[in-house]
N, C-alpha and C positions, 0 to 999 in steps of 0.2 A: 772281468773288466768290461765296463759298458762301452759300447761303440756306436758311432753314428746316431747319437741321441740329439734330437732337435725338437723342442716342444715350444709352441707359441700359443698363447690363449688370452683373449680378453676376459677379464674377471667380472662377470655379471652379478655374482652373489657377494655382496660386500662383507658378509660375515666370515667368509673364508679367509680373509686377510685382516679382519678387524678384531682388535682385542676388547672393544666395548662399543656399544651403540650410543645414539644420542639421547640417553636418559637425562633426567633432570640434573644429574650431577656431572654431565658431560658438557662443559661450556661450549656455547656456540651452535651445537647441533649440526645440521647439515649446511647451514649458511653462516658465514662469518659476519659479525656485526660490522656496520660501516664505522670506521674510526671517527670519533668525535674530535679528538685532538689532532690537528693537522701539523703540529710541530715536527720538524725534521730531527729525529733523535739519532744519535750514534750509539750503537750498543757495544759496550766493552765486555769481553769475556776473559775469565781468568781461571787457572787451574790451581788446585790446592792438594796437599799431601793426604795420603790415607792414614789410617790409625797407627800404622807402623812408622809413619814419618817419611815414606817414600814419595818424593816430589812428583806432583802431577797425577798421582794415581787415585786421589780421593774423589775427583769429580770436577764439575765446571760451574762457575757462577757467572751471572750476567748483570749488567747495570746500564740503564739508559741515561744518556747525557745529551744536553742540547749542543748544537754546533757552537754557540757562543761560549758555553762553559768548557767545551773541549779545547778551545783556543785560548783560554784564560789560564796563565801559569799560576795564578793565585787560587784557583779552584782545586780542591783536593778530593780525590776519589779513594775511599778506604773500603773497597769492595770486600776485602778479605779480613776485615776487623772481626775478631772472635772474642766474645765475652760470655761468661756464665754458661759455657758449653754450647754456644750457638753463634752463628754468623749474624751480624747486625745489619749489614747493608745488602742491597741487591736481591737477586732471586737465584735459587739453585735450580739448574736445568736438570731434567730427569736423565740420569746416566750414572751407572755404577763406576765408570772410569771417565776419562776425558771425552767430552762430547765433541762430535764432528758437526759444527754449527754452520748453517748457511742462512742467508737473509734475502728478502726482496730488495730490488734496486733502490726503492724509496725509503728503506729502513723501517717500514711499518711492521713487517712480520719477520720473525725468527723461526727457523726450521731446524729440527734435530732428529736424527735416528740414534737411539740409545746403543751404546757400544758395550757388549758383553753383559754378564749378569742375568738375573732372572727375567728382566725386561729387555734384554738385548734384542735389537731388531725392531723395537717399537718406535714409530714415528710420532713426533709431537710438534705442534705449531703454536706459536705465541704471538699475541698482539703486543707490540712494544710500547712501553710508557716510560715515564721518568723514574730514575732510581730503580727500585725493585717492583714498580707498578706494571707488571706484565700480566696478561690474561691468556690462559690457555684456550684456544679456539679450535673448532672443527673436531673431526674424529681422531682418536688414536688408532693408528694402523699398525698391525703386527706384520712386518715384512719377513719375519724369521722363517716362515714356511718356504720361501723361495731363496732368501739371501743369507739365512743363518743368523746367529746372534751377534756376529761381529762384521756387519757389512761395511763396505766402502761406498760412499755415495757423494754426489755433488748436485748443486743446482745447475743443470746442464743448459738451461735457457730460462728466461723469465717465466715463472709459473710451472716449470717442469723440472722434476728431480729424477735422477737415474741412479739406482743402486746396482752395484756389481760385486761379484765374488768369484774367486777361482779356487778350486781344490784339485791338487795333483793326484793322479793315480800312482800306484807303485810302478817303479821302473820295470819295464819288461825286458827280459834277456833270455838267452838260451845257453845251454852248456852246463858243465859241472867240473868239479875237481880242478879248479884253477884255469879252466879253458872256457871263458865266457865271451859271449857276443852280445853287445848292446843292441836292442831293438827299437825302443821308444820310451819317452817319458811324457805322456800326454796329461792334459788337464781338462776338467769340466768347468764351463763358464755359466754363471747364472746372472740374469739381468731382470730388473723390475723397473718400470716407468711409473712415476708418481705425478698425479695432478696436484700441484701444491695449492691451488686455489680452492679446490673442492675436497682436498685431503682424501684422495682415492688412488688406488693402484689401477692403472688402465691397460697395462700389457706386461707380459713376462716372456722370457725365453730361457731355455737350457740347451746347451750344445757343447760338443767337444771343441777345444781350441783348434782353429783351422790351419794347422801346419800341413805343408805338402809332405808327400812320402819321403822326399829327399831331405827335408828339414827334420823330420822325425828320426830318420836313420843317422843324421848328423849330430843328434843329441839335443836338439832344441826343446826348451821347456819354458813355460810361463808359470811362475809361482804366485803371482799376485797381479790383479788388474785394478785400476783406480782412475780417478779424475775424468769421468766421462763428460763429453761436451757435444752439443749439437752444432752443426755448421750453420752459417747464416741463412741458407735456404731451408733449413730444418728437414733435410733429406738424408743426412748421414750422422751417425754417432761415431766419435773418435774416442777410444779408450786407451789410456796409458798402460804399459806392460812392464813388469819386472821380468825381463827376459834373461834366461840362463842357457848355456850350452855345455852339455857334458862333453868332456874330451874322450870321445869313444875310442881313440887310438891308444889311450893310456891303459896301463895294466890296472884293473880295479883292485881295491882292497876289500876285505870282508868286514862287515860290521859285527857287533856283538851277537847278532842272530845268525851269522854266517851268510848274510846276503851281500853280494858284490856291490860296491859303490864306486862310481867313477868321479874323478875330479872335474872341476869346471874349467872350461877354456874361454876364449874371447868370442863374443858375438860379432856378426859381420855388420851390425848397424843398429841404431835405435829403432824400435818397432812399435807400431800402433795397431790396435785391433779396430776394424771398421765394419759397421753394420748399416744396412738400410734402415731408415726411419720413415714412418712409424711401424713398419712391419717387423723389424728386428730380424730380418732374413739376410741371406747372402754374406755371412761373416768372411772377412779376408784380412790379411796382414799387409801393411805397407811398411817400407824400410827406408830410413834416411842413411845415406852414405857419409853424412857429415859428422856423425857422432856414434860412439859405441856405448854411451851411457844409457841407463834405464830412465824411463819417464813416468813411472807409476807414482812418484811423489811419496809423501808420508801422510801428512794431515792437511796440506795446503793445496789450493787449486793452482795448477800449472798451465792450463790451456785457456786461451781467451780468443774470442772472435774479434779481429781488429776492425778499425773503421773502414779499411779497404776490403773487408769481407774474408780475408785469409785468416786461418787459425794460427796463432803463435803459441808455441809449446816449449816450455823450459824443461831441461833435463835435471830438474830438481829431484832429490835434494843433495846430489853429489856432483853433478856436472855444472859446467859454466856456459852451456849452449842454450840458445833459443833458436828453435827450428821453425820452419813455416810449412803449413799444409795449404796447398793452392785451392782457392774457392772455385777454380775452373775445373781442375782435374780430380779434386778430393784425394790427391796423393802428395807426398812430400815434394816441395820445390827444391831440387838438389842444387840449384844455383844460389840459394839463400842460406847463410849461416852467420848468426850473431854470436860472437865469442866474448863473454864478459871480460876475460883476461886481456884480450886485445883492445877492447873498447876503453878500459880503464888504465891500461898499462901496468897490470899486476900479474902475479903468477899464483897458481894454486887456488883460484876462486871456486867456491861452491855456492850455487844459488839455493837458498833455503826457502824463500817465498818471493812472490812478485805479483804485481797487479798492472794489467794493461790499463792505461788511462784513455787516450785517444790519439789519433793521427801519428801513430808510431811511438808515442811517449809512454814509458812505463817506470814504475818504482820497483827496485830490487833490494831485497835483504840478502846478504851474503856473508860467508866466512872466508878466511884465507888459511891455507895449509901452514902449520907451524907458527901461526900468529894468533895470540889470544884475542878474543872479542868477536864482535859482529858489526857489520857495516851496512850503510844505506847508500844507494846510488839512484840517480835519475838517468834513465837510459833513453837513447834515441835509436829505435830499430831501423830507421831509414838512413840515418847518418850516424853510425856508431861512434865516430870521433867526437861527436857533440855530447856524449855521455859524460856525466860528472859524478864524483863521489861527494856526498853530503855529510858533514860532520855532526856527531851527536856527543853528548857528555859521557855516555856509557859505552862507547864503541870499543874501548880497550879492556873492558871488564871481562875477566876470564869466565864468569858465569853466564855471560850473554850468549856465548856460542851454544851452550846446551839449551838455553831458552829458545833460540831461533830454530833449533831442530824440531820443536813442537809447535812453532808458529803457524797460525791458520789463515789469517785474512787481513788485508790492508783496507781500511775504510776509504771511501771516495765520495765526495759531495762536489759536483761540478768539476772544477779543475784543481781542487784541493784534496790532498791525500792525508790520511790520519794514521799514524803508526805508533801504537803503544809499545814502548820498549822498557822492560824491567828485568835486569839480571835476576836470576832466581833468588828469592828471599830478600831483595833489596829494593829501595825506592827508585822509581823511574818517572817517566813522563810520556805524554802523548806528543809525538813530534809531528808538527803541522808543516806540510810541504806544499808550496805554491808551485805547481808543475809548469806554469808559464814563465815565471821569473826565476825559477830554480832556487828560491829561498826556502830555508828550513828554520823553524822557530819552535821553542818549547811551549807546549800548551799545558793542559791540566797535569797536576802532580798525581802520581799513582803510587799508592802504598801497598806493600805486600806483607806476608808473614813467611816464616821459614819454610822452604820447600815449595814455594808458590811463585807464579809469574803470570803475566798477562799474555793471552793467546792471540788476540786480534781485535779489530774494530770493524763494525758493519754499518 
């Protein structure tokens, strides 16, 4: 078992992490072309089934649409139209399964790190155009050497991406013949920082998760890390954690190999991994006493730097909480707790995706326990009682709940949010939200095929 491993290094030799050089067949070379088309496009992404018909497993397609067309209910996007053995509209993003897509704030560039498969871990960058008129630009970077072939990553600040990965060691214990004592369940964390403008990896780190000796003995473990973000000062990275705690006081059972396994107990609070930036040193854990939900998310960004400089973090995709990390202390503000249930007067809410807009206003996609469908709310983080539910035509559709579990991103242009909602395999629309007037209207019509749904707008 590896211990006390902490490696940091600037990567000065591009080939070590590059899957190909800027040959003639590599668009863009080392310098991205200046965009000629200054139109503000909104990129729509959608997932389609694999050859066996499993929804969402086939890959991801993208389609560029103007703001005007996005708001026009008579405009039809048929991104998943399939004829004569091929898709007709849009562009297929490189990924053997659902792509984890990010974009520049102005919508000009789309970023993706391929998830699983032979090219898993490869970073691609696209210049966005209308329809399927996308151009791949810059280098392809192979991050698999540090992050593996199934990395989690996010645009952590404009122009900077951060990929993260956790791998748990075997549980350490002592004893035999039914008399076992739990020792620890540690994990190794890997991090890579990407320059999204120059398509280059600029720093990496590998270290054991920084539990204290007391937390290790108490059974704490992190099985997944995700949604990294930089604070406003760009001095700290905050990384969400799927935190678990083995109940070390319980009697373990033996698995099929005769190894003792302990059940899980409740954690003492939502936890976030914090590192210094840009050095990637001094990892530590901060804990919120306002929630015991995990905050590693699934495919959607859950942390945003607010207009006030604080980081607002949702306990998606199972919790109803939005927590705050102070810009002054870089620790949780224990006096702040936004509860979606209280704000909307509902019970059993689970935040599936959200987007901070500005001045404490945000858009939330959520589900309700024991109630079919998926719902949209405009929330006020400063005055929760001002939060309101917004109605959509598809909100009670039983298939929308599973769609929202895969949802990735809410588009934003100025004060207007764009939310593509399509229950799996059914027609839907872009819902256009004026975050100032709290009005919601149907925009472009979105068509799907069986086992498919729209993932986000950028």
